[in-house]
N, C-alpha and C positions, 0 to 999 in steps of 0.2 A: 504493500500500500504506500509506504514511504517513497519507494522508487517511482511509482506512478505519479505521485504528487510532485516530486522533483522534476520529472520529465515534463509534466504539464506546466510547471513554473518556468522551465527553460524555454519551452515553445512560446509561452506568453511573453517572456522577455524579448525573444527574437522578433516576435510580431510587433511589439511596441517599437523596437529599434528600426525595423523595416518601415513601419508607418511613418516614423519621424524622418527617416531618410527620404521617403517619397515626398513628404510635405516640403522638405527643404529643396529637393530637386525641382518641384513645381515652382517654388518661389525663385529659385535660381533662373529658371526659364524667363520669368517676368523681369527679373533683374537684368538679364542679358539683353532683352528687347530694349530696355531703357538705356543700356550701355551702347548698343548699336545706334540708337537715335542720337545719343550724345556724340559719338564718333563721326556721325554724318554731318554735323554742323560745320560750317566753313567760315563763319564770322566770329570775331572775338566776343561780341555781345551774346551771340547764340551759344557759344561754347560755355561762357560763364553761367548762363541761365540753365543750360542742360546739365552742367556739373552740379549745380545746387540741387536740381531734381534727382539726379543719380545718387548723390551723397545721402539725400534723405531716404531714398529707397534702400540703399546699402545699410544705413543705420538700423532701419526696421528689420532687415534680414539678420544682421549680426546680433540683435537682441533676442532672436528666437532660440529656443532650447536646442542644443546640439550644434549651433553655428561655429563654436570655437574649434571643434574638431572636424568640421565638414570639409570634404575634399571637393573644391570647385572643379567643374569640368568644362564650363562654357566661357568663362570670362577671360578671353585670351589676352586682352590688353590691360589686365589688372594683375599686379604682383602680390602674391601672398607669401609671407615670410614667417616661419615658426621658429621660436627659440629652441635650442637643444634640450633645455630643462623643462619644456612643455608648459611654461607659464606665460609666454608672450606670443601673440600673433599680431603681425602688422599687415594690414590690407591697404594697398598703396597704388596710386595711378598718377599719370601726368596729363597735362594739357599742353599741346603744341599750338601756339597761336599763329595766325597768318604771317606775322613778322619774324617767325622762327624763335621767338622767346618762349619761355616755359613757365608754367605754374603747376601746382601739385595739390592733390587731395588724398585723404586717407583716414584710417582709423587704427588705433592701437587697442588691442584687447588684452586684459590682464586677468589671469585665472588665479584666484586665491582660495585653495581648497575647492569647494563646489561653487563658489561665487565667481561670476565673470563680470568685470567692469569694462565698459566701452567708452573710449575717449576719441572724439572727432578732432582731426588735425586741421587747423585753419591757417592756410598760407596767406599771411598778411603782408609779405614783403614783395615789393616790386622786383621783377626780374633783373632790372638794371641796378638795384641796390646791392651793396656789399653784404655779405653774410654777417649776422651779429656775432659778437665775441663773447657775450654773456650768456647766462642761463635763461632759457625760454621754456614756456609750457605749451600745452596743446592749443591755447587760444592765440598765441603770437608766434607761431611756427614759421620758419624761414622757407620751407619747401624743398623736398628732395625725394628721390626714388631709392629706397633702401634695398640692397641685394644680399646683405650678409649680417647676421646678428650673432654675437659671441658673448656669453655670460662670463663675468669675472667678479671676484670679491674685492670690494673697496671697503676695507675695515671689516665690519660684520655684515655689511649690506651687499646684496647682489645687484650689480649694475650690468648694463648690456652695451657692449661696443657695437656701433653701427657703421657699416660701410655704405656710402650712398653716392648717387650720381645726380647731377643737374645739367640739363642741356643748355642752360644759361640763355645766351643771345646769339646773334649771328657772328659775334666776335669771339666769344669765350664759352668753354665748357668748365664744369667743376666736378671734382671728386671731394667727398666729405668724410672725415672721421669724426664721429660724435659719440656721445654716451647717453643712453636712456636710463632713467631711474623712475621708480613708481612710488607714489604716496597714496593715502586713502582717497584723496579727492582730486589729485592731479597727476600728470606725468610731466617729466622734465627732461629737456635736452641740454647737455653741457655739464661737464664735471672737470675740475682742474687736475686731470691725471695725465696730461700729455707733457712730457719733459723733452724739449727740443734744445739740446746743448745748454741746459741750465735755465731756459726760459719756459715757464709753465703756462699752458693755455687750456681753455675749457673745450675747445674743438679745434680741429685742423682742417683748413680749407685749401685745396689746390685748384688754382685757376690756370687754364692752359688754352692754347689755340683751338678754335672750332674745327680746324682742318686736321687736328691730331687726335689721337686716342691714347689716353693714359691708363696703364695697367695698375690696379690696386687690388690685391687679393690676400686672403688669410692662408698661411701655411700651418696646418695643424701640427706637423711633425716638429717644427721649431717654435711654435707658439708665437708667431710674429705676423705683422702686416707688412707685406712687401709691395713697394710701389716704384714706378719709374721716377728717376730724378728729372726735374724740369729745368731747362735753361733757355735763355732768349735765343731766337733764331740768329740774331746778330748782336754784337756788343752794344750797339746804339739803342737796342730795344730793351735793355735791362730796366726792370721795373714796370714795363708795359706787359702785363701778364697775358693779354690776348695774343701775344707773339711768343709765348713760351711753349716749348715742345719737349717730349722725352729725349734725353741725350745719350741713351744706350748705357746708362749706369743706373744702379738701383740703391735705394735706401729702405730702411725698415723701422717699424716701431715694435719693440719687444717688451713684453710685460715682465717686470722684475719683482712682482709680488705686491708692489705699491703703485708704481707708475708705468705708463707706456712710454718707454724711453727710445729716443731716436738713435739709430745706428746708421752711419753713412758708409757708402761704398761697400755694399755687401754683395755676395753672389746669390742671385735669385735662382731658385729651383723651379724649372718650368713645370706647369701642370701637365701630367701625362695624358689627360683627357683632351687637351687642346689639340685640335686638328687643323687649325689655321696656320699655314706655313708662309703667310704673307706679312710683310711689315712695310711701313712708310719710311722713306729715307730722304733727308734733305740733300740735294745735289749741290755741293759747294761751288761748282762752276756756274750753274744757272740760277741757283737760289730757289729752285722749285722743289716741291714735294713730289716724290716719285714712288710708285709701288714696286717693291722688290720681293723676291722669294729667297728663303734660305733652305738649304738641303738637310741640315741637321736639326734635331729638336732642341739641342742646347744652344743658348745664346750667351756668349761670354762677353761681359761688359768691359772690353778692353779698347785700346786705341783703334779708331776706324781707319788709320792709315793716311788720313788727310794731313798734309804738311802744316805744321804749326799747332796741331791739336795735341792735347796732353793725355797720356795713358793713365787710366784709373787703377788704383790699387784695391783689389777686391778682398774681402774677408769671407772665409767660408764659415758656415754656421757653427761648426764645432770649435773653432778657435777664435779668440778675439781679434787677432791680426796676423795675416800671413804676408810674407815678403814686404817688410816695412819700407816705406818710401824714403828716398834720399832727401837730403835737406833741400836740394834744388826743386825736387818734385813737390815737397811739402809747401814751398812758397807759392808754387803755381797751381795748387790744388783746387782753387776756386774756379779755374777755367774749366769749361765742360765741352765735350765733343758735340758735333752737330748731327751725328747719326743717332737714330733712335728707333726703338721697337715698340709700336703701340698695339701689338697683338694682345688685347686684354680680354676681360670678361664681358659677356653679354649680360647687361643688367636689366633687361626687360624680357617679357615673354612674347611681345609683339613687336612690330616695326614702329618703334616710337619716334625714330629720328630719320628724316629724309636727307638725301644728298642734296647739297645746295652750294651755290657760289657765294662768296663774300662780296660785299659791295664796298 
């Protein structure tokens, strides 16, 4: 008798789960129709209006039972990012305006035991504004599309390192390193845990040329964030970040138990899943960006062979410093090569960014 009751209870539970999934699938169909209408808009005013409507429908969906763990199947131009500890879900999307500037929308869900809180992200910054340096919450968010989330301990509290992308404007793209933390009533972006050569910041923002592609990824084996180092296309462009491009050398932020500390000139370990064997190279003769191919999977961040450029000294992950530079090389260390490899990560699930010409 007891076995029959247990079997009956199991079938009842499975029926309830299946019913919940079916209801969520029906709601996702409606949500996808709203998304397709949103993506069909072609004016800035229409996009903003459709975005408000879509965000409202998305919030209603995320408040439904089971939405935290629901596997979306239809929303191809919406990024869904779950934290490894199962406590955070970020639902995130972008708006590409006719002038090729970007805005963003999204929600952060936080699961605390059986309770799930939903916070709407409100992008209040103009695309042409600089990213804020201080701590912001969901109501004064700067806007980005997040593609990686990494939990870490800051004292006794768990915080989440975020890797993000912003298409910016016709001149610039951005990659963002930020920290997400959660309280009872708000979520916050920004934490003073980034140590860049003794200077501490709450977030790190990389601005670079719209014609380039910067790699920034997390290497699990070494517990670090590896990114292309950026340099101006020409010495006269120093400080004008819309002319900065990857220079074929790499830096990393490594967590030392308290801070994410910058390490310069490291050897980057290529992602074995990367199948793209193309990269963009600046031709020193013509000054133009050209697509090239490399035969090997490994890219060594050494001297490009162009006369007058300086070879970088690379550090392998296992040792602090290999082949120490000479005194002459140390003095010239700040000069960077013009050759770079932008074969980076895809940060969206759809074709968020169009090829375009700069004006």
